[in-house]
ZAFIDREN-565230 format. One record per residue: y, z, x of N, C-alpha, C, O in turn; residue in three letters. Coordinates in nm, 4 decimals. Example, Ala and Ser with C-alpha at 12.3 -4.5 7.8 and 13.67 -1.06 7.14 Angstrom:
BEGIN
<koltor n_v="-0.5690" n_w="0.7800" n_u="1.3190" ca_v="-0.4500" ca_w="0.7800" ca_u="1.2300" c_v="-0.3300" c_w="0.7800" c_u="1.3200" o_v="-0.3319" o_w="0.8465" o_u="1.4236" type="ALA"/>
<koltor n_v="-0.2250" n_w="0.7080" n_u="1.2850" ca_v="-0.1060" ca_w="0.7140" ca_u="1.3670" c_v="0.0030" c_w="0.7870" c_u="1.2900" o_v="0.1138" o_w="0.8039" o_u="1.3409" type="SER"/>
REM end
This chain:
BEGIN
<koltor n_v="8.5716" n_w="8.7375" n_u="11.2320" ca_v="8.5973" ca_w="8.6703" ca_u="11.1045" c_v="8.6623" c_w="8.7670" c_u="11.0059" o_v="8.6042" o_w="8.7999" o_u="10.9024" type="UNK"/>
<koltor n_v="8.7819" n_w="8.8117" n_u="11.0385" ca_v="8.8536" ca_w="8.9077" ca_u="10.9553" c_v="8.8984" c_w="8.8464" c_u="10.8233" o_v="8.9097" o_w="8.9171" o_u="10.7231" type="UNK"/>
<koltor n_v="8.9240" n_w="8.7164" n_u="10.8220" ca_v="8.9770" ca_w="8.6540" ca_u="10.7013" c_v="8.8762" c_w="8.6506" c_u="10.5872" o_v="8.9158" o_w="8.6404" o_u="10.4711" type="UNK"/>
<koltor n_v="8.7474" n_w="8.6587" n_u="10.6171" ca_v="8.6477" ca_w="8.6580" ca_u="10.5098" c_v="8.6632" c_w="8.7795" c_u="10.4190" o_v="8.6452" o_w="8.7690" o_u="10.2977" type="UNK"/>
<koltor n_v="8.6963" n_w="8.8945" n_u="10.4766" ca_v="8.7156" ca_w="9.0154" ca_u="10.3972" c_v="8.8330" c_w="9.0033" c_u="10.3022" o_v="8.8264" o_w="9.0504" o_u="10.1886" type="UNK"/>
<koltor n_v="8.9415" n_w="8.9400" n_u="10.3479" ca_v="9.0593" ca_w="8.9219" ca_u="10.2627" c_v="9.0264" c_w="8.8295" c_u="10.1468" o_v="9.0637" o_w="8.8567" o_u="10.0327" type="UNK"/>
<koltor n_v="8.9566" n_w="8.7202" n_u="10.1760" ca_v="8.9227" ca_w="8.6267" ca_u="10.0698" c_v="8.8211" c_w="8.6861" c_u="9.9728" o_v="8.8236" o_w="8.6547" o_u="9.8538" type="UNK"/>
<koltor n_v="8.7319" n_w="8.7714" n_u="10.0223" ca_v="8.6382" ca_w="8.8400" ca_u="9.9328" c_v="8.7117" c_w="8.9358" c_u="9.8399" o_v="8.6775" o_w="8.9472" o_u="9.7222" type="UNK"/>
<koltor n_v="8.8130" n_w="9.0050" n_u="9.8931" ca_v="8.8930" ca_w="9.0952" ca_u="9.8101" c_v="8.9664" c_w="9.0170" c_u="9.7016" o_v="8.9712" o_w="9.0600" o_u="9.5864" type="UNK"/>
<koltor n_v="9.0234" n_w="8.9024" n_u="9.7380" ca_v="9.0917" ca_w="8.8181" ca_u="9.6400" c_v="8.9933" c_w="8.7693" c_u="9.5339" o_v="9.0246" o_w="8.7712" o_u="9.4149" type="UNK"/>
<koltor n_v="8.8739" n_w="8.7254" n_u="9.5765" ca_v="8.7728" ca_w="8.6788" ca_u="9.4819" c_v="8.7284" c_w="8.7919" c_u="9.3901" o_v="8.7047" o_w="8.7694" o_u="9.2714" type="UNK"/>
<koltor n_v="8.7167" n_w="8.9128" n_u="9.4432" ca_v="8.6791" ca_w="9.0282" ca_u="9.3619" c_v="8.7840" c_w="9.0550" c_u="9.2550" o_v="8.7499" o_w="9.0791" o_u="9.1392" type="UNK"/>
<koltor n_v="8.9121" n_w="9.0510" n_u="9.2932" ca_v="9.0195" ca_w="9.0725" ca_u="9.1952" c_v="9.0154" c_w="8.9655" c_u="9.0875" o_v="9.0336" o_w="8.9956" o_u="8.9696" type="UNK"/>
<koltor n_v="8.9919" n_w="8.8421" n_u="9.1262" ca_v="8.9864" ca_w="8.7326" ca_u="9.0297" c_v="8.8678" c_w="8.7511" c_u="8.9355" o_v="8.8812" o_w="8.7308" o_u="8.8148" type="UNK"/>
<koltor n_v="8.7515" n_w="8.7896" n_u="8.9894" ca_v="8.6332" ca_w="8.8081" ca_u="8.9063" c_v="8.6483" c_w="8.9258" c_u="8.8112" o_v="8.6028" o_w="8.9190" o_u="8.6970" type="UNK"/>
<koltor n_v="8.7114" n_w="9.0336" n_u="8.8565" ca_v="8.7341" ca_w="9.1480" ca_u="8.7688" c_v="8.8202" c_w="9.1059" c_u="8.6510" o_v="8.7950" o_w="9.1470" o_u="8.5378" type="UNK"/>
<koltor n_v="8.9218" n_w="9.0242" n_u="8.6767" ca_v="9.0079" ca_w="8.9768" ca_u="8.5688" c_v="8.9298" c_w="8.8876" c_u="8.4727" o_v="8.9506" o_w="8.8954" o_u="8.3516" type="UNK"/>
<koltor n_v="8.8422" n_w="8.8048" n_u="8.5231" ca_v="8.7646" ca_w="8.7165" ca_u="8.4364" c_v="8.6674" c_w="8.7967" c_u="8.3495" o_v="8.6456" o_w="8.7627" o_u="8.2332" type="UNK"/>
<koltor n_v="8.6095" n_w="8.9023" n_u="8.4051" ca_v="8.5163" ca_w="8.9851" ca_u="8.3286" c_v="8.5916" c_w="9.0644" c_u="8.2225" o_v="8.5475" o_w="9.0734" o_u="8.1079" type="UNK"/>
<koltor n_v="8.7038" n_w="9.1210" n_u="8.2606" ca_v="8.7830" ca_w="9.2034" ca_u="8.1696" c_v="8.8409" c_w="9.1195" c_u="8.0561" o_v="8.8210" o_w="9.1497" o_u="7.9384" type="UNK"/>
<koltor n_v="8.9127" n_w="9.0141" n_u="8.0930" ca_v="8.9684" ca_w="8.9170" ca_u="7.9990" c_v="9.0423" c_w="8.9835" c_u="7.8832" o_v="9.0186" o_w="8.9509" o_u="7.7669" type="UNK"/>
<koltor n_v="9.1301" n_w="9.0751" n_u="7.9148" ca_v="9.2127" ca_w="9.1382" ca_u="7.8132" c_v="9.3581" c_w="9.1229" c_u="7.8520" o_v="9.3893" o_w="9.0732" o_u="7.9602" type="UNK"/>
<koltor n_v="9.4472" n_w="9.1658" n_u="7.7637" ca_v="9.5902" ca_w="9.1584" ca_u="7.7909" c_v="9.6369" c_w="9.2723" c_u="7.8807" o_v="9.7437" o_w="9.2623" o_u="7.9410" type="UNK"/>
<koltor n_v="9.5611" n_w="9.3781" n_u="7.8910" ca_v="9.6007" ca_w="9.4927" ca_u="7.9723" c_v="9.5805" c_w="9.4617" c_u="8.1204" o_v="9.4898" o_w="9.3871" o_u="8.1576" type="UNK"/>
<koltor n_v="9.6648" n_w="9.5189" n_u="8.2031" ca_v="9.6472" ca_w="9.5042" ca_u="8.3469" c_v="9.7126" c_w="9.3820" c_u="8.4064" o_v="9.6908" o_w="9.3537" o_u="8.5242" type="UNK"/>
<koltor n_v="9.7909" n_w="9.3089" n_u="8.3319" ca_v="9.8541" ca_w="9.1891" ca_u="8.3846" c_v="9.9560" c_w="9.2203" c_u="8.4915" o_v="9.9645" o_w="9.1492" o_u="8.5917" type="UNK"/>
<koltor n_v="10.0336" n_w="9.3255" n_u="8.4722" ca_v="10.1357" ca_w="9.3635" ca_u="8.5690" c_v="10.0716" c_w="9.4157" c_u="8.6968" o_v="10.1164" o_w="9.3830" o_u="8.8067" type="UNK"/>
<koltor n_v="9.9680" n_w="9.4958" n_u="8.6830" ca_v="9.8969" ca_w="9.5494" ca_u="8.7989" c_v="9.8328" c_w="9.4354" c_u="8.8775" o_v="9.8364" o_w="9.4352" o_u="9.0006" type="UNK"/>
<koltor n_v="9.7747" n_w="9.3394" n_u="8.8077" ca_v="9.7122" ca_w="9.2254" ca_u="8.8742" c_v="9.8154" c_w="9.1457" c_u="8.9525" o_v="9.7885" o_w="9.1015" o_u="9.0642" type="UNK"/>
<koltor n_v="9.9329" n_w="9.1274" n_u="8.8945" ca_v="10.0384" ca_w="9.0530" ca_u="8.9623" c_v="10.0818" c_w="9.1247" c_u="9.0892" o_v="10.0983" o_w="9.0617" o_u="9.1936" type="UNK"/>
<koltor n_v="10.1003" n_w="9.2554" n_u="9.0809" ca_v="10.1385" ca_w="9.3326" ca_u="9.1997" c_v="10.0293" c_w="9.3236" c_u="9.3060" o_v="10.0589" o_w="9.3065" o_u="9.4243" type="UNK"/>
<koltor n_v="9.9050" n_w="9.3350" n_u="9.2646" ca_v="9.7937" ca_w="9.3279" ca_u="9.3585" c_v="9.7874" c_w="9.1913" c_u="9.4260" o_v="9.7635" o_w="9.1833" o_u="9.5464" type="UNK"/>
<koltor n_v="9.8083" n_w="9.0843" n_u="9.3503" ca_v="9.8058" ca_w="8.9503" ca_u="9.4084" c_v="9.9219" c_w="8.9288" c_u="9.5050" o_v="9.9051" o_w="8.8621" o_u="9.6071" type="UNK"/>
<koltor n_v="10.0383" n_w="8.9839" n_u="9.4750" ca_v="10.1522" ca_w="8.9731" ca_u="9.5671" c_v="10.1213" c_w="9.0472" c_u="9.6967" o_v="10.1481" o_w="8.9959" o_u="9.8054" type="UNK"/>
<koltor n_v="10.0659" n_w="9.1662" n_u="9.6862" ca_v="10.0309" ca_w="9.2436" ca_u="9.8061" c_v="9.9268" c_w="9.1684" c_u="9.8885" o_v="9.9389" o_w="9.1610" o_u="10.0108" type="UNK"/>
<koltor n_v="9.8259" n_w="9.1133" n_u="9.8239" ca_v="9.7235" ca_w="9.0372" ca_u="9.8959" c_v="9.7850" c_w="8.9138" c_u="9.9605" o_v="9.7497" o_w="8.8783" o_u="10.0729" type="UNK"/>
<koltor n_v="9.8764" n_w="8.8485" n_u="9.8903" ca_v="9.9442" ca_w="8.7324" ca_u="9.9476" c_v="10.0235" c_w="8.7687" c_u="10.0714" o_v="10.0225" o_w="8.6946" o_u="10.1697" type="UNK"/>
<koltor n_v="10.0923" n_w="8.8820" n_u="10.0680" ca_v="10.1687" ca_w="8.9270" ca_u="10.1851" c_v="10.0747" c_w="8.9604" c_u="10.3009" o_v="10.1062" o_w="8.9321" o_u="10.4165" type="UNK"/>
<koltor n_v="9.9605" n_w="9.0199" n_u="10.2707" ca_v="9.8624" ca_w="9.0501" ca_u="10.3756" c_v="9.8107" c_w="8.9217" c_u="10.4388" o_v="9.7967" o_w="8.9139" o_u="10.5608" type="UNK"/>
<koltor n_v="9.7823" n_w="8.8212" n_u="10.3568" ca_v="9.7334" ca_w="8.6936" ca_u="10.4095" c_v="9.8400" c_w="8.6277" c_u="10.4966" o_v="9.8087" o_w="8.5768" o_u="10.6043" type="UNK"/>
<koltor n_v="9.9653" n_w="8.6280" n_u="10.4515" ca_v="10.0728" ca_w="8.5706" ca_u="10.5327" c_v="10.0877" c_w="8.6453" c_u="10.6646" o_v="10.1101" o_w="8.5835" o_u="10.7687" type="UNK"/>
<koltor n_v="10.0756" n_w="8.7765" n_u="10.6608" ca_v="10.0852" ca_w="8.8565" ca_u="10.7830" c_v="9.9701" c_w="8.8255" c_u="10.8780" o_v="9.9885" o_w="8.8208" o_u="10.9997" type="UNK"/>
<koltor n_v="9.8528" n_w="8.8046" n_u="10.8225" ca_v="9.7360" ca_w="8.7724" ca_u="10.9045" c_v="9.7584" c_w="8.6435" c_u="10.9831" o_v="9.7181" o_w="8.6331" o_u="11.0989" type="UNK"/>
<koltor n_v="9.8226" n_w="8.5455" n_u="10.9199" ca_v="9.8477" ca_w="8.4179" ca_u="10.9864" c_v="9.9774" c_w="8.4185" c_u="11.0670" o_v="10.0190" o_w="8.3140" o_u="11.1170" type="UNK"/>
<koltor n_v="10.0418" n_w="8.5340" n_u="11.0804" ca_v="10.1590" ca_w="8.5471" ca_u="11.1651" c_v="10.2871" c_w="8.4925" c_u="11.1057" o_v="10.3785" o_w="8.4568" o_u="11.1800" type="UNK"/>
<koltor n_v="10.2964" n_w="8.4851" n_u="10.9742" ca_v="10.4160" ca_w="8.4338" ca_u="10.9080" c_v="10.5074" c_w="8.5515" c_u="10.8771" o_v="10.4677" o_w="8.6461" o_u="10.8090" type="UNK"/>
<koltor n_v="10.6299" n_w="8.5449" n_u="10.9275" ca_v="10.7271" ca_w="8.6522" ca_u="10.9098" c_v="10.8182" c_w="8.6177" c_u="10.7921" o_v="10.8989" o_w="8.5252" o_u="10.8013" type="UNK"/>
<koltor n_v="10.8058" n_w="8.6902" n_u="10.6835" ca_v="10.8856" ca_w="8.6620" ca_u="10.5640" c_v="11.0338" c_w="8.6881" c_u="10.5863" o_v="11.1172" o_w="8.6175" o_u="10.5297" type="UNK"/>
<koltor n_v="11.0687" n_w="8.7869" n_u="10.6666" ca_v="11.2095" ca_w="8.8185" ca_u="10.6910" c_v="11.2800" c_w="8.7013" c_u="10.7583" o_v="11.3931" o_w="8.6684" o_u="10.7224" type="UNK"/>
<koltor n_v="11.2140" n_w="8.6376" n_u="10.8561" ca_v="11.2740" ca_w="8.5217" ca_u="10.9222" c_v="11.2901" c_w="8.4054" c_u="10.8253" o_v="11.3912" o_w="8.3352" o_u="10.8278" type="UNK"/>
<koltor n_v="11.1910" n_w="8.3853" n_u="10.7407" ca_v="11.1978" ca_w="8.2750" ca_u="10.6445" c_v="11.3095" c_w="8.2989" c_u="10.5441" o_v="11.3885" o_w="8.2086" o_u="10.5167" type="UNK"/>
<koltor n_v="11.3169" n_w="8.4191" n_u="10.4892" ca_v="11.4164" ca_w="8.4478" ca_u="10.3861" c_v="11.5582" c_w="8.4541" c_u="10.4405" o_v="11.6535" o_w="8.4347" o_u="10.3650" type="UNK"/>
<koltor n_v="11.5745" n_w="8.4807" n_u="10.5700" ca_v="11.7079" ca_w="8.4865" ca_u="10.6290" c_v="11.7567" c_w="8.3521" c_u="10.6817" o_v="11.8704" o_w="8.3422" o_u="10.7279" type="UNK"/>
<koltor n_v="11.6736" n_w="8.2491" n_u="10.6758" ca_v="11.7176" ca_w="8.1189" ca_u="10.7258" c_v="11.8198" c_w="8.0579" c_u="10.6300" o_v="11.8154" o_w="8.0809" o_u="10.5091" type="UNK"/>
<koltor n_v="11.9115" n_w="7.9799" n_u="10.6863" ca_v="12.0192" ca_w="7.9208" ca_u="10.6068" c_v="11.9674" c_w="7.8223" c_u="10.5026" o_v="12.0212" o_w="7.8159" o_u="10.3920" type="UNK"/>
<koltor n_v="11.8636" n_w="7.7453" n_u="10.5362" ca_v="11.8131" ca_w="7.6471" ca_u="10.4406" c_v="11.7523" c_w="7.7144" c_u="10.3182" o_v="11.7696" o_w="7.6662" o_u="10.2062" type="UNK"/>
<koltor n_v="11.6817" n_w="7.8247" n_u="10.3380" ca_v="11.6231" ca_w="7.8963" ca_u="10.2242" c_v="11.7332" c_w="7.9567" c_u="10.1381" o_v="11.7262" o_w="7.9509" o_u="10.0153" type="UNK"/>
<koltor n_v="11.8350" n_w="8.0148" n_u="10.2019" ca_v="11.9468" ca_w="8.0715" ca_u="10.1257" c_v="12.0177" c_w="7.9640" c_u="10.0447" o_v="12.0533" o_w="7.9869" o_u="9.9292" type="UNK"/>
<koltor n_v="12.0387" n_w="7.8463" n_u="10.1044" ca_v="12.1037" ca_w="7.7367" ca_u="10.0322" c_v="12.0182" c_w="7.6872" c_u="9.9164" o_v="12.0707" o_w="7.6564" o_u="9.8094" type="UNK"/>
<koltor n_v="11.8870" n_w="7.6794" n_u="9.9366" ca_v="11.7980" ca_w="7.6346" ca_u="9.8295" c_v="11.7955" c_w="7.7338" c_u="9.7141" o_v="11.8017" o_w="7.6936" o_u="9.5979" type="UNK"/>
<koltor n_v="11.7867" n_w="7.8634" n_u="9.7448" ca_v="11.7885" ca_w="7.9637" ca_u="9.6387" c_v="11.9220" c_w="7.9642" c_u="9.5656" o_v="11.9268" o_w="7.9840" o_u="9.4442" type="UNK"/>
<koltor n_v="12.0297" n_w="7.9425" n_u="9.6391" ca_v="12.1619" ca_w="7.9367" ca_u="9.5771" c_v="12.1716" c_w="7.8184" c_u="9.4815" o_v="12.2273" o_w="7.8310" o_u="9.3725" type="UNK"/>
<koltor n_v="12.1176" n_w="7.7041" n_u="9.5217" ca_v="12.1210" ca_w="7.5855" ca_u="9.4361" c_v="12.0383" c_w="7.6071" c_u="9.3093" o_v="12.0817" o_w="7.5713" o_u="9.1998" type="UNK"/>
<koltor n_v="11.9205" n_w="7.6649" n_u="9.3240" ca_v="11.8355" ca_w="7.6912" ca_u="9.2071" c_v="11.9025" c_w="7.7928" c_u="9.1158" o_v="11.8998" o_w="7.7767" o_u="8.9938" type="UNK"/>
<koltor n_v="11.9627" n_w="7.8971" n_u="9.1721" ca_v="12.0305" ca_w="7.9988" ca_u="9.0919" c_v="12.1471" c_w="7.9377" c_u="9.0145" o_v="12.1651" o_w="7.9665" o_u="8.8962" type="UNK"/>
<koltor n_v="12.2261" n_w="7.8536" n_u="9.0809" ca_v="12.3382" ca_w="7.7880" ca_u="9.0134" c_v="12.2898" c_w="7.6984" c_u="8.9003" o_v="12.3516" o_w="7.6936" o_u="8.7940" type="UNK"/>
<koltor n_v="12.1795" n_w="7.6274" n_u="8.9226" ca_v="12.1227" ca_w="7.5406" ca_u="8.8196" c_v="12.0780" c_w="7.6226" c_u="8.6985" o_v="12.1090" o_w="7.5877" o_u="8.5846" type="UNK"/>
<koltor n_v="12.0050" n_w="7.7317" n_u="8.7235" ca_v="11.9572" ca_w="7.8156" ca_u="8.6133" c_v="12.0723" c_w="7.8843" c_u="8.5406" o_v="12.0683" o_w="7.8992" o_u="8.4184" type="UNK"/>
<koltor n_v="12.1746" n_w="7.9262" n_u="8.6145" ca_v="12.2911" ca_w="7.9882" ca_u="8.5509" c_v="12.3641" c_w="7.8877" c_u="8.4630" o_v="12.4141" o_w="7.9235" o_u="8.3564" type="UNK"/>
<koltor n_v="12.3706" n_w="7.7631" n_u="8.5064" ca_v="12.4329" ca_w="7.6589" ca_u="8.4253" c_v="12.3552" c_w="7.6315" c_u="8.2979" o_v="12.4146" o_w="7.6142" o_u="8.1915" type="UNK"/>
<koltor n_v="12.2233" n_w="7.6272" n_u="8.3075" ca_v="12.1402" ca_w="7.6074" ca_u="8.1876" c_v="12.1588" c_w="7.7247" c_u="8.0920" o_v="12.1708" o_w="7.7045" o_u="7.9712" type="UNK"/>
<koltor n_v="12.1611" n_w="7.8466" n_u="8.1444" ca_v="12.1807" ca_w="7.9645" ca_u="8.0598" c_v="12.3153" c_w="7.9582" c_u="7.9896" o_v="12.3231" o_w="7.9768" o_u="7.8682" type="UNK"/>
<koltor n_v="12.4213" n_w="7.9321" n_u="8.0653" ca_v="12.5566" ca_w="7.9369" ca_u="8.0092" c_v="12.5839" c_w="7.8214" c_u="7.9140" o_v="12.6563" o_w="7.8388" o_u="7.8160" type="UNK"/>
<koltor n_v="12.5280" n_w="7.7047" n_u="7.9403" ca_v="12.5612" ca_w="7.5864" ca_u="7.8607" c_v="12.4618" c_w="7.5569" c_u="7.7495" o_v="12.4983" o_w="7.4924" o_u="7.6512" type="UNK"/>
<koltor n_v="12.3384" n_w="7.6017" n_u="7.7617" ca_v="12.2369" ca_w="7.5641" ca_u="7.6629" c_v="12.1800" c_w="7.6825" c_u="7.5858" o_v="12.1749" o_w="7.6794" o_u="7.4628" type="UNK"/>
<koltor n_v="12.1375" n_w="7.7856" n_u="7.6558" ca_v="12.0658" ca_w="7.8948" ca_u="7.5906" c_v="12.1610" c_w="7.9942" c_u="7.5251" o_v="12.1421" o_w="8.0304" o_u="7.4090" type="UNK"/>
<koltor n_v="12.2622" n_w="8.0384" n_u="7.5977" ca_v="12.3544" ca_w="8.1388" ca_u="7.5453" c_v="12.4273" c_w="8.0925" c_u="7.4188" o_v="12.4399" o_w="8.1722" o_u="7.3258" type="UNK"/>
<koltor n_v="12.4764" n_w="7.9672" n_u="7.4100" ca_v="12.5407" ca_w="7.9249" ca_u="7.2844" c_v="12.4471" c_w="7.9294" c_u="7.1638" o_v="12.4906" o_w="7.9603" o_u="7.0529" type="UNK"/>
<koltor n_v="12.3205" n_w="7.8993" n_u="7.1845" ca_v="12.2238" ca_w="7.9053" ca_u="7.0739" c_v="12.2069" c_w="8.0495" c_u="7.0276" o_v="12.2048" o_w="8.0767" o_u="6.9076" type="UNK"/>
<koltor n_v="12.1949" n_w="8.1412" n_u="7.1221" ca_v="12.1789" ca_w="8.2825" ca_u="7.0873" c_v="12.3029" c_w="8.3345" c_u="7.0161" o_v="12.2922" o_w="8.4034" o_u="6.9146" type="UNK"/>
<koltor n_v="12.4201" n_w="8.3021" n_u="7.0686" ca_v="12.5443" ca_w="8.3478" ca_u="7.0059" c_v="12.5620" c_w="8.2878" c_u="6.8671" o_v="12.6082" o_w="8.3558" o_u="6.7755" type="UNK"/>
<koltor n_v="12.5260" n_w="8.1621" n_u="6.8512" ca_v="12.5347" ca_w="8.0970" ca_u="6.7205" c_v="12.4394" c_w="8.1622" c_u="6.6212" o_v="12.4725" o_w="8.1766" o_u="6.5035" type="UNK"/>
<koltor n_v="12.3225" n_w="8.2012" n_u="6.6674" ca_v="12.2248" ca_w="8.2655" ca_u="6.5805" c_v="12.2768" c_w="8.3991" c_u="6.5283" o_v="12.2615" o_w="8.4303" o_u="6.4103" type="UNK"/>
<koltor n_v="12.3382" n_w="8.4775" n_u="6.6163" ca_v="12.3841" ca_w="8.6098" ca_u="6.5756" c_v="12.5175" c_w="8.6073" c_u="6.5017" o_v="12.5481" o_w="8.7024" o_u="6.4297" type="UNK"/>
<koltor n_v="12.5972" n_w="8.5031" n_u="6.5168" ca_v="12.7256" ca_w="8.4973" ca_u="6.4466" c_v="12.7153" c_w="8.4252" c_u="6.3136" o_v="12.8082" o_w="8.4318" o_u="6.2331" type="UNK"/>
<koltor n_v="12.6063" n_w="8.3573" n_u="6.2889" ca_v="12.5914" ca_w="8.2843" ca_u="6.1615" c_v="12.5460" c_w="8.3742" c_u="6.0495" o_v="12.5289" o_w="8.3283" o_u="5.9366" type="UNK"/>
REM end
């Protein structure tokens, strides 16, 4: 039952954050959760390199990137430029 140790570690990290309840340590917590997530995926035999190199994932990320770039260029950037030029 190797997975119990991983879930206990995740629960410990979550409980430490709940006890601390401060603004400090947010970046460290995020890095720790990403590392734990990668360990869990590895435990279940999920290969991130194969997933990220697949054509469907690349197309989906490209579509999301194009959408966000369009929102930035058409909506957010004009507001910022208008604010600084006024």
